[in-house]
PDB file with SEQRES, HELIX, SHEET and CRYST1 records, atoms N, CA, C and O in Angstrom:
SEQRES   1 A   60  MET LEU GLU ASN GLN GLN GLU LEU ILE ALA ALA ILE ARG          
SEQRES   2 A   60  GLU LEU LEU ILE ASN ARG GLN ASN ILE SER ALA GLN ASN          
SEQRES   3 A   60  PHE LYS PRO GLU THR ASN ILE ASP GLU LEU TYR LYS TYR          
SEQRES   4 A   60  LYS GLU LEU LEU ASP GLU GLY VAL ILE SER GLU GLU GLU          
SEQRES   5 A   60  PHE ASN ALA LYS LYS VAL ASN PHE                              
HELIX    1 AA1 GLN A    5  GLN A   25  1                                  21    
HELIX    2 AA2 ASN A   32  GLU A   45  1                                  14    
HELIX    3 AA3 GLU A   50  VAL A   58  1                                   9    
CRYST1    1.000    1.000    1.000  90.00  90.00  90.00 P 1           1          
ATOM      1  N   MET A   1      83.617  75.999  95.839  1.00  0.00           N  
ATOM      2  CA  MET A   1      83.863  75.522  94.582  1.00  0.00           C  
ATOM      3  C   MET A   1      84.251  76.615  93.571  1.00  0.00           C  
ATOM      4  O   MET A   1      83.918  77.790  93.725  1.00  0.00           O  
ATOM      5  N   LEU A   2      84.951  76.181  92.558  1.00  0.00           N  
ATOM      6  CA  LEU A   2      85.413  77.177  91.542  1.00  0.00           C  
ATOM      7  C   LEU A   2      84.200  77.477  90.596  1.00  0.00           C  
ATOM      8  O   LEU A   2      83.540  76.562  90.104  1.00  0.00           O  
ATOM      9  N   GLU A   3      83.951  78.731  90.376  1.00  0.00           N  
ATOM     10  CA  GLU A   3      82.773  79.132  89.584  1.00  0.00           C  
ATOM     11  C   GLU A   3      83.052  79.269  88.126  1.00  0.00           C  
ATOM     12  O   GLU A   3      82.170  79.022  87.304  1.00  0.00           O  
ATOM     13  N   ASN A   4      84.258  79.656  87.772  1.00  0.00           N  
ATOM     14  CA  ASN A   4      84.524  79.979  86.407  1.00  0.00           C  
ATOM     15  C   ASN A   4      86.043  79.747  86.051  1.00  0.00           C  
ATOM     16  O   ASN A   4      86.878  79.423  86.896  1.00  0.00           O  
ATOM     17  N   GLN A   5      86.301  79.934  84.785  1.00  0.00           N  
ATOM     18  CA  GLN A   5      87.690  79.744  84.276  1.00  0.00           C  
ATOM     19  C   GLN A   5      88.697  80.567  84.979  1.00  0.00           C  
ATOM     20  O   GLN A   5      89.761  80.062  85.336  1.00  0.00           O  
ATOM     21  N   GLN A   6      88.410  81.832  85.200  1.00  0.00           N  
ATOM     22  CA  GLN A   6      89.377  82.756  85.894  1.00  0.00           C  
ATOM     23  C   GLN A   6      89.740  82.282  87.263  1.00  0.00           C  
ATOM     24  O   GLN A   6      90.901  82.352  87.668  1.00  0.00           O  
ATOM     25  N   GLU A   7      88.722  81.782  88.009  1.00  0.00           N  
ATOM     26  CA  GLU A   7      88.982  81.265  89.364  1.00  0.00           C  
ATOM     27  C   GLU A   7      89.833  80.029  89.288  1.00  0.00           C  
ATOM     28  O   GLU A   7      90.674  79.817  90.162  1.00  0.00           O  
ATOM     29  N   LEU A   8      89.660  79.233  88.314  1.00  0.00           N  
ATOM     30  CA  LEU A   8      90.442  78.018  88.114  1.00  0.00           C  
ATOM     31  C   LEU A   8      91.887  78.338  87.849  1.00  0.00           C  
ATOM     32  O   LEU A   8      92.788  77.741  88.438  1.00  0.00           O  
ATOM     33  N   ILE A   9      92.109  79.302  86.943  1.00  0.00           N  
ATOM     34  CA  ILE A   9      93.468  79.750  86.583  1.00  0.00           C  
ATOM     35  C   ILE A   9      94.067  80.391  87.787  1.00  0.00           C  
ATOM     36  O   ILE A   9      95.244  80.129  88.036  1.00  0.00           O  
ATOM     37  N   ALA A  10      93.436  81.162  88.529  1.00  0.00           N  
ATOM     38  CA  ALA A  10      93.935  81.738  89.777  1.00  0.00           C  
ATOM     39  C   ALA A  10      94.344  80.744  90.800  1.00  0.00           C  
ATOM     40  O   ALA A  10      95.383  80.896  91.443  1.00  0.00           O  
ATOM     41  N   ALA A  11      93.516  79.686  90.973  1.00  0.00           N  
ATOM     42  CA  ALA A  11      93.824  78.650  91.958  1.00  0.00           C  
ATOM     43  C   ALA A  11      95.003  77.827  91.532  1.00  0.00           C  
ATOM     44  O   ALA A  11      95.844  77.463  92.354  1.00  0.00           O  
ATOM     45  N   ILE A  12      95.076  77.525  90.240  1.00  0.00           N  
ATOM     46  CA  ILE A  12      96.273  76.749  89.738  1.00  0.00           C  
ATOM     47  C   ILE A  12      97.532  77.584  89.827  1.00  0.00           C  
ATOM     48  O   ILE A  12      98.575  77.031  90.176  1.00  0.00           O  
ATOM     49  N   ARG A  13      97.514  78.837  89.546  1.00  0.00           N  
ATOM     50  CA  ARG A  13      98.582  79.725  89.651  1.00  0.00           C  
ATOM     51  C   ARG A  13      99.113  79.768  91.071  1.00  0.00           C  
ATOM     52  O   ARG A  13     100.315  79.659  91.310  1.00  0.00           O  
ATOM     53  N   GLU A  14      98.156  79.934  92.042  1.00  0.00           N  
ATOM     54  CA  GLU A  14      98.527  79.956  93.471  1.00  0.00           C  
ATOM     55  C   GLU A  14      99.173  78.697  93.918  1.00  0.00           C  
ATOM     56  O   GLU A  14     100.163  78.732  94.649  1.00  0.00           O  
ATOM     57  N   LEU A  15      98.634  77.556  93.495  1.00  0.00           N  
ATOM     58  CA  LEU A  15      99.251  76.251  93.824  1.00  0.00           C  
ATOM     59  C   LEU A  15     100.692  76.144  93.258  1.00  0.00           C  
ATOM     60  O   LEU A  15     101.596  75.668  93.945  1.00  0.00           O  
ATOM     61  N   LEU A  16     100.881  76.572  92.056  1.00  0.00           N  
ATOM     62  CA  LEU A  16     102.239  76.506  91.461  1.00  0.00           C  
ATOM     63  C   LEU A  16     103.225  77.391  92.155  1.00  0.00           C  
ATOM     64  O   LEU A  16     104.368  76.997  92.389  1.00  0.00           O  
ATOM     65  N   ILE A  17     102.798  78.589  92.490  1.00  0.00           N  
ATOM     66  CA  ILE A  17     103.639  79.511  93.225  1.00  0.00           C  
ATOM     67  C   ILE A  17     104.004  78.919  94.564  1.00  0.00           C  
ATOM     68  O   ILE A  17     105.174  78.892  94.944  1.00  0.00           O  
ATOM     69  N   ASN A  18     102.989  78.440  95.290  1.00  0.00           N  
ATOM     70  CA  ASN A  18     103.280  77.794  96.604  1.00  0.00           C  
ATOM     71  C   ASN A  18     104.238  76.703  96.469  1.00  0.00           C  
ATOM     72  O   ASN A  18     105.181  76.592  97.253  1.00  0.00           O  
ATOM     73  N   ARG A  19     104.018  75.833  95.437  1.00  0.00           N  
ATOM     74  CA  ARG A  19     105.000  74.728  95.285  1.00  0.00           C  
ATOM     75  C   ARG A  19     106.388  75.225  94.990  1.00  0.00           C  
ATOM     76  O   ARG A  19     107.373  74.679  95.488  1.00  0.00           O  
ATOM     77  N   GLN A  20     106.468  76.227  94.207  1.00  0.00           N  
ATOM     78  CA  GLN A  20     107.827  76.841  93.897  1.00  0.00           C  
ATOM     79  C   GLN A  20     108.427  77.424  95.079  1.00  0.00           C  
ATOM     80  O   GLN A  20     109.640  77.303  95.252  1.00  0.00           O  
ATOM     81  N   ASN A  21     107.652  78.087  95.966  1.00  0.00           N  
ATOM     82  CA  ASN A  21     108.186  78.695  97.206  1.00  0.00           C  
ATOM     83  C   ASN A  21     108.712  77.594  98.172  1.00  0.00           C  
ATOM     84  O   ASN A  21     109.722  77.771  98.853  1.00  0.00           O  
ATOM     85  N   ILE A  22     108.002  76.484  98.199  1.00  0.00           N  
ATOM     86  CA  ILE A  22     108.463  75.383  99.062  1.00  0.00           C  
ATOM     87  C   ILE A  22     109.767  74.821  98.528  1.00  0.00           C  
ATOM     88  O   ILE A  22     110.689  74.534  99.292  1.00  0.00           O  
ATOM     89  N   SER A  23     109.839  74.667  97.243  1.00  0.00           N  
ATOM     90  CA  SER A  23     111.130  74.152  96.631  1.00  0.00           C  
ATOM     91  C   SER A  23     112.226  75.183  96.835  1.00  0.00           C  
ATOM     92  O   SER A  23     113.385  74.821  97.037  1.00  0.00           O  
ATOM     93  N   ALA A  24     111.873  76.479  96.785  1.00  0.00           N  
ATOM     94  CA  ALA A  24     112.923  77.500  96.950  1.00  0.00           C  
ATOM     95  C   ALA A  24     113.487  77.525  98.384  1.00  0.00           C  
ATOM     96  O   ALA A  24     114.651  77.861  98.605  1.00  0.00           O  
ATOM     97  N   GLN A  25     112.628  77.159  99.346  1.00  0.00           N  
ATOM     98  CA  GLN A  25     113.075  77.180 100.692  1.00  0.00           C  
ATOM     99  C   GLN A  25     114.094  76.055 100.943  1.00  0.00           C  
ATOM    100  O   GLN A  25     114.932  76.151 101.839  1.00  0.00           O  
ATOM    101  N   ASN A  26     114.006  75.031 100.164  1.00  0.00           N  
ATOM    102  CA  ASN A  26     114.862  73.888 100.289  1.00  0.00           C  
ATOM    103  C   ASN A  26     116.185  73.964  99.466  1.00  0.00           C  
ATOM    104  O   ASN A  26     117.065  73.104  99.505  1.00  0.00           O  
ATOM    105  N   PHE A  27     116.215  75.123  98.700  1.00  0.00           N  
ATOM    106  CA  PHE A  27     117.363  75.229  97.787  1.00  0.00           C  
ATOM    107  C   PHE A  27     117.848  76.636  97.847  1.00  0.00           C  
ATOM    108  O   PHE A  27     117.070  77.563  97.624  1.00  0.00           O  
ATOM    109  N   LYS A  28     119.094  76.833  98.138  1.00  0.00           N  
ATOM    110  CA  LYS A  28     119.705  78.105  98.154  1.00  0.00           C  
ATOM    111  C   LYS A  28     120.559  78.249  96.870  1.00  0.00           C  
ATOM    112  O   LYS A  28     121.523  77.513  96.657  1.00  0.00           O  
ATOM    113  N   PRO A  29     120.153  79.256  96.001  1.00  0.00           N  
ATOM    114  CA  PRO A  29     120.936  79.480  94.804  1.00  0.00           C  
ATOM    115  C   PRO A  29     122.359  79.882  95.114  1.00  0.00           C  
ATOM    116  O   PRO A  29     122.628  80.557  96.109  1.00  0.00           O  
ATOM    117  N   GLU A  30     123.277  79.457  94.243  1.00  0.00           N  
ATOM    118  CA  GLU A  30     124.692  79.699  94.505  1.00  0.00           C  
ATOM    119  C   GLU A  30     124.953  81.275  94.296  1.00  0.00           C  
ATOM    120  O   GLU A  30     125.788  81.878  94.970  1.00  0.00           O  
ATOM    121  N   THR A  31     124.243  81.827  93.403  1.00  0.00           N  
ATOM    122  CA  THR A  31     124.407  83.246  93.123  1.00  0.00           C  
ATOM    123  C   THR A  31     123.109  83.924  92.788  1.00  0.00           C  
ATOM    124  O   THR A  31     122.093  83.278  92.529  1.00  0.00           O  
ATOM    125  N   ASN A  32     123.155  85.209  92.798  1.00  0.00           N  
ATOM    126  CA  ASN A  32     121.990  85.999  92.388  1.00  0.00           C  
ATOM    127  C   ASN A  32     121.524  85.668  90.897  1.00  0.00           C  
ATOM    128  O   ASN A  32     120.343  85.689  90.549  1.00  0.00           O  
ATOM    129  N   ILE A  33     122.503  85.386  90.134  1.00  0.00           N  
ATOM    130  CA  ILE A  33     122.207  85.043  88.736  1.00  0.00           C  
ATOM    131  C   ILE A  33     121.337  83.755  88.684  1.00  0.00           C  
ATOM    132  O   ILE A  33     120.382  83.654  87.914  1.00  0.00           O  
ATOM    133  N   ASP A  34     121.707  82.815  89.511  1.00  0.00           N  
ATOM    134  CA  ASP A  34     120.914  81.576  89.512  1.00  0.00           C  
ATOM    135  C   ASP A  34     119.484  81.815  89.959  1.00  0.00           C  
ATOM    136  O   ASP A  34     118.548  81.204  89.444  1.00  0.00           O  
ATOM    137  N   GLU A  35     119.328  82.710  90.923  1.00  0.00           N  
ATOM    138  CA  GLU A  35     117.988  83.032  91.377  1.00  0.00           C  
ATOM    139  C   GLU A  35     117.187  83.782  90.298  1.00  0.00           C  
ATOM    140  O   GLU A  35     116.002  83.525  90.084  1.00  0.00           O  
ATOM    141  N   LEU A  36     117.877  84.714  89.633  1.00  0.00           N  
ATOM    142  CA  LEU A  36     117.216  85.389  88.520  1.00  0.00           C  
ATOM    143  C   LEU A  36     116.794  84.470  87.459  1.00  0.00           C  
ATOM    144  O   LEU A  36     115.706  84.627  86.906  1.00  0.00           O  
ATOM    145  N   TYR A  37     117.618  83.491  87.133  1.00  0.00           N  
ATOM    146  CA  TYR A  37     117.230  82.456  86.087  1.00  0.00           C  
ATOM    147  C   TYR A  37     115.981  81.708  86.593  1.00  0.00           C  
ATOM    148  O   TYR A  37     115.101  81.407  85.787  1.00  0.00           O  
ATOM    149  N   LYS A  38     115.878  81.411  87.841  1.00  0.00           N  
ATOM    150  CA  LYS A  38     114.732  80.656  88.413  1.00  0.00           C  
ATOM    151  C   LYS A  38     113.469  81.467  88.168  1.00  0.00           C  
ATOM    152  O   LYS A  38     112.451  80.937  87.724  1.00  0.00           O  
ATOM    153  N   TYR A  39     113.553  82.796  88.472  1.00  0.00           N  
ATOM    154  CA  TYR A  39     112.359  83.660  88.250  1.00  0.00           C  
ATOM    155  C   TYR A  39     112.033  83.860  86.742  1.00  0.00           C  
ATOM    156  O   TYR A  39     110.866  83.999  86.377  1.00  0.00           O  
ATOM    157  N   LYS A  40     113.060  83.874  85.883  1.00  0.00           N  
ATOM    158  CA  LYS A  40     112.858  83.905  84.475  1.00  0.00           C  
ATOM    159  C   LYS A  40     112.111  82.671  83.976  1.00  0.00           C  
ATOM    160  O   LYS A  40     111.214  82.770  83.139  1.00  0.00           O  
ATOM    161  N   GLU A  41     112.484  81.539  84.486  1.00  0.00           N  
ATOM    162  CA  GLU A  41     111.791  80.312  84.156  1.00  0.00           C  
ATOM    163  C   GLU A  41     110.376  80.328  84.538  1.00  0.00           C  
ATOM    164  O   GLU A  41     109.491  79.917  83.788  1.00  0.00           O  
ATOM    165  N   LEU A  42     110.154  80.837  85.789  1.00  0.00           N  
ATOM    166  CA  LEU A  42     108.722  80.976  86.212  1.00  0.00           C  
ATOM    167  C   LEU A  42     107.891  81.882  85.298  1.00  0.00           C  
ATOM    168  O   LEU A  42     106.740  81.608  84.959  1.00  0.00           O  
ATOM    169  N   LEU A  43     108.569  83.000  84.916  1.00  0.00           N  
ATOM    170  CA  LEU A  43     107.890  83.938  83.964  1.00  0.00           C  
ATOM    171  C   LEU A  43     107.656  83.185  82.640  1.00  0.00           C  
ATOM    172  O   LEU A  43     106.536  83.283  82.140  1.00  0.00           O  
ATOM    173  N   ASP A  44     108.514  82.508  82.073  1.00  0.00           N  
ATOM    174  CA  ASP A  44     108.427  81.798  80.801  1.00  0.00           C  
ATOM    175  C   ASP A  44     107.275  80.755  80.878  1.00  0.00           C  
ATOM    176  O   ASP A  44     106.532  80.534  79.922  1.00  0.00           O  
ATOM    177  N   GLU A  45     107.182  80.148  82.044  1.00  0.00           N  
ATOM    178  CA  GLU A  45     106.168  79.088  82.212  1.00  0.00           C  
ATOM    179  C   GLU A  45     104.780  79.678  82.510  1.00  0.00           C  
ATOM    180  O   GLU A  45     103.783  78.956  82.536  1.00  0.00           O  
ATOM    181  N   GLY A  46     104.729  81.021  82.736  1.00  0.00           N  
ATOM    182  CA  GLY A  46     103.440  81.664  82.930  1.00  0.00           C  
ATOM    183  C   GLY A  46     102.960  81.627  84.432  1.00  0.00           C  
ATOM    184  O   GLY A  46     101.827  81.975  84.765  1.00  0.00           O  
ATOM    185  N   VAL A  47     103.883  81.192  85.273  1.00  0.00           N  
ATOM    186  CA  VAL A  47     103.514  81.091  86.686  1.00  0.00           C  
ATOM    187  C   VAL A  47     103.501  82.438  87.409  1.00  0.00           C  
ATOM    188  O   VAL A  47     102.710  82.689  88.318  1.00  0.00           O  
ATOM    189  N   ILE A  48     104.409  83.277  86.961  1.00  0.00           N  
ATOM    190  CA  ILE A  48     104.447  84.656  87.473  1.00  0.00           C  
ATOM    191  C   ILE A  48     104.238  85.602  86.318  1.00  0.00           C  
ATOM    192  O   ILE A  48     104.448  85.249  85.157  1.00  0.00           O  
ATOM    193  N   SER A  49     103.811  86.842  86.657  1.00  0.00           N  
ATOM    194  CA  SER A  49     103.596  87.830  85.638  1.00  0.00           C  
ATOM    195  C   SER A  49     104.858  88.558  85.343  1.00  0.00           C  
ATOM    196  O   SER A  49     105.851  88.392  86.051  1.00  0.00           O  
ATOM    197  N   GLU A  50     104.852  89.388  84.281  1.00  0.00           N  
ATOM    198  CA  GLU A  50     105.985  90.240  83.972  1.00  0.00           C  
ATOM    199  C   GLU A  50     106.249  91.284  85.067  1.00  0.00           C  
ATOM    200  O   GLU A  50     107.385  91.663  85.350  1.00  0.00           O  
ATOM    201  N   GLU A  51     105.147  91.720  85.660  1.00  0.00           N  
ATOM    202  CA  GLU A  51     105.344  92.690  86.788  1.00  0.00           C  
ATOM    203  C   GLU A  51     105.993  92.013  87.986  1.00  0.00           C  
ATOM    204  O   GLU A  51     106.869  92.604  88.618  1.00  0.00           O  
ATOM    205  N   GLU A  52     105.588  90.794  88.315  1.00  0.00           N  
ATOM    206  CA  GLU A  52     106.213  90.134  89.441  1.00  0.00           C  
ATOM    207  C   GLU A  52     107.708  89.810  89.188  1.00  0.00           C  
ATOM    208  O   GLU A  52     108.557  89.907  90.073  1.00  0.00           O  
ATOM    209  N   PHE A  53     107.972  89.414  87.900  1.00  0.00           N  
ATOM    210  CA  PHE A  53     109.397  89.177  87.538  1.00  0.00           C  
ATOM    211  C   PHE A  53     110.233  90.493  87.642  1.00  0.00           C  
ATOM    212  O   PHE A  53     111.338  90.490  88.184  1.00  0.00           O  
ATOM    213  N   ASN A  54     109.691  91.583  87.124  1.00  0.00           N  
ATOM    214  CA  ASN A  54     110.388  92.816  87.246  1.00  0.00           C  
ATOM    215  C   ASN A  54     110.625  93.255  88.723  1.00  0.00           C  
ATOM    216  O   ASN A  54     111.667  93.813  89.067  1.00  0.00           O  
ATOM    217  N   ALA A  55     109.636  92.983  89.550  1.00  0.00           N  
ATOM    218  CA  ALA A  55     109.803  93.256  90.998  1.00  0.00           C  
ATOM    219  C   ALA A  55     110.971  92.509  91.600  1.00  0.00           C  
ATOM    220  O   ALA A  55     111.776  93.048  92.359  1.00  0.00           O  
ATOM    221  N   LYS A  56     111.025  91.242  91.227  1.00  0.00           N  
ATOM    222  CA  LYS A  56     112.157  90.409  91.723  1.00  0.00           C  
ATOM    223  C   LYS A  56     113.475  90.866  91.151  1.00  0.00           C  
ATOM    224  O   LYS A  56     114.500  90.869  91.833  1.00  0.00           O  
ATOM    225  N   LYS A  57     113.437  91.252  89.889  1.00  0.00           N  
ATOM    226  CA  LYS A  57     114.627  91.664  89.178  1.00  0.00           C  
ATOM    227  C   LYS A  57     115.271  92.904  89.813  1.00  0.00           C  
ATOM    228  O   LYS A  57     116.494  93.047  89.836  1.00  0.00           O  
ATOM    229  N   VAL A  58     114.420  93.785  90.325  1.00  0.00           N  
ATOM    230  CA  VAL A  58     114.928  95.039  90.925  1.00  0.00           C  
ATOM    231  C   VAL A  58     115.796  94.779  92.164  1.00  0.00           C  
ATOM    232  O   VAL A  58     116.655  95.582  92.527  1.00  0.00           O  
ATOM    233  N   ASN A  59     115.539  93.628  92.799  1.00  0.00           N  
ATOM    234  CA  ASN A  59     116.282  93.298  94.005  1.00  0.00           C  
ATOM    235  C   ASN A  59     117.752  92.786  93.763  1.00  0.00           C  
ATOM    236  O   ASN A  59     118.509  92.532  94.700  1.00  0.00           O  
ATOM    237  N   PHE A  60     118.076  92.664  92.535  1.00  0.00           N  
ATOM    238  CA  PHE A  60     119.392  92.249  92.152  1.00  0.00           C  
ATOM    239  C   PHE A  60     120.271  93.440  91.804  1.00  0.00           C  
ATOM    240  O   PHE A  60     121.438  93.264  91.452  1.00  0.00           O  
TER     241      PHE A  60                                                      
END                                                                             
């Protein structure tokens, strides 16, 4: 069971990331820019952190 608010936030975050990863497997972005926009949207929604976004951004 989840013991506190931080565990709940971490569990929800993990579920959202997993859902996004499954969706990403079924969709191939047309360009790197499209993929970057996808990660920016995740950042804006709070699903990924600034550090995670920057790590993805370096790959472009």
